[in-house]
C-alpha positions in Angstrom: 7.9 -16.4 -9.5 7.7 -14.3 -5.9 11.3 -13.1 -6.2 10.8 -12.1 -9.8 7.6 -9.7 -9.0 9.4 -8.2 -5.5 12.2 -7.5 -8.1 9.8 -5.9 -10.3 8.1 -3.7 -7.1 11.6 -3.0 -5.9 12.9 -1.4 -9.0 9.5 0.6 -10.1 8.7 1.5 -6.0 11.4 1.3 -4.3 11.7 1.2 -0.5 11.4 5.1 0.5 7.5 5.9 0.6 5.7 9.1 1.9 2.1 9.3 3.8 -0.3 12.1 3.2 -3.8 13.0 4.2 -6.2 12.8 1.0 -9.4 13.7 2.9 -11.2 13.8 6.3 -14.3 12.4 6.8 -17.1 12.8 9.6 -15.7 9.8 11.3 -12.3 9.1 9.9 -9.4 10.1 8.1 -8.0 9.0 4.4 -4.5 8.3 3.8 -2.4 7.4 0.5 0.9 5.4 0.8 3.1 6.9 -2.6 6.3 6.1 -3.7 9.0 8.7 -3.8 8.6 8.9 -7.6 4.5 9.5 -6.8 2.9 5.9 -7.6 0.0 5.1 -5.5 0.9 2.0 -3.4 -2.4 1.9 -1.2 -4.7 4.1 0.5 -6.5 3.5 4.0 -9.1 5.2 6.0 -8.0 5.3 10.0 -11.3 5.5 11.8 -11.9 8.0 14.9 -11.8 4.7 17.5 -8.5 3.9 15.9 -9.0 0.7 16.4 -10.6 0.1 12.9 -8.7 0.5 9.9 -9.6 0.1 5.9 -6.7 -0.7 3.5 -7.8 -0.5 -0.2 -5.4 -1.2 -3.0 -4.0 0.3 -5.8 -6.2 -0.6 -9.0 -3.4 0.9 -11.2 -0.4 -1.0 -9.8 -2.3 -4.4 -9.6 -3.0 -3.9 -13.0 0.7 -2.4 -14.1 1.9 -5.9 -12.2 -1.2 -8.2 -13.6 -0.4 -7.3 -16.8 3.6 -7.5 -16.8 3.5 -10.8 -15.1 0.3 -12.4 -17.0 -1.5 -12.6 -13.5 -4.8 -11.7 -12.4 -5.6 -8.6 -10.5 -5.9 -10.9 -7.4 -2.6 -12.7 -7.4 -0.9 -9.0 -7.8 -2.6 -7.6 -4.9 -1.3 -10.4 -2.8 2.2 -10.1 -4.5 2.1 -6.4 -3.5 0.6 -6.7 -0.1 3.3 -9.0 1.1 6.0 -7.2 -0.7 4.9 -4.5 0.9 4.5 -6.0 4.4 7.8 -7.3 4.3 9.8 -4.2 2.9 8.2 -2.4 5.7 7.9 -4.7 8.8 4.0 -5.0 8.8 3.1 -7.9 10.6 -0.8 -6.9 11.4 -2.9 -4.5 9.8 -2.8 -1.7 12.4 1.2 -1.5 11.7 0.2 1.1 9.2 -0.5 3.5 11.1 3.4 3.8 11.6 3.7 5.8 8.4 1.1 8.7 10.0 3.2 11.1 11.5 0.3 13.6 12.5 -0.9 12.6 15.8 
């Protein structure tokens, strides 16, 4: 099943992504990662101290994968998480900061 879901994600999302700032809070910056075609993959907040990061899944993408493969939301989120991490060489949560272009 993993290979089938990964192949599906490769086709609908692809490998190229863009990261942009969604908003700036009092002590964090909120980013989102989109496919080149505009599909939201995930969003995340980097807190001011840069030691804390909160990552949020895309409900819409999880629903798409769930519906297409007849799996629950949790399982689809896991597939997406591991697919994205494998695709972009992410080994730990902090690795997501490599998508941030501004410093």
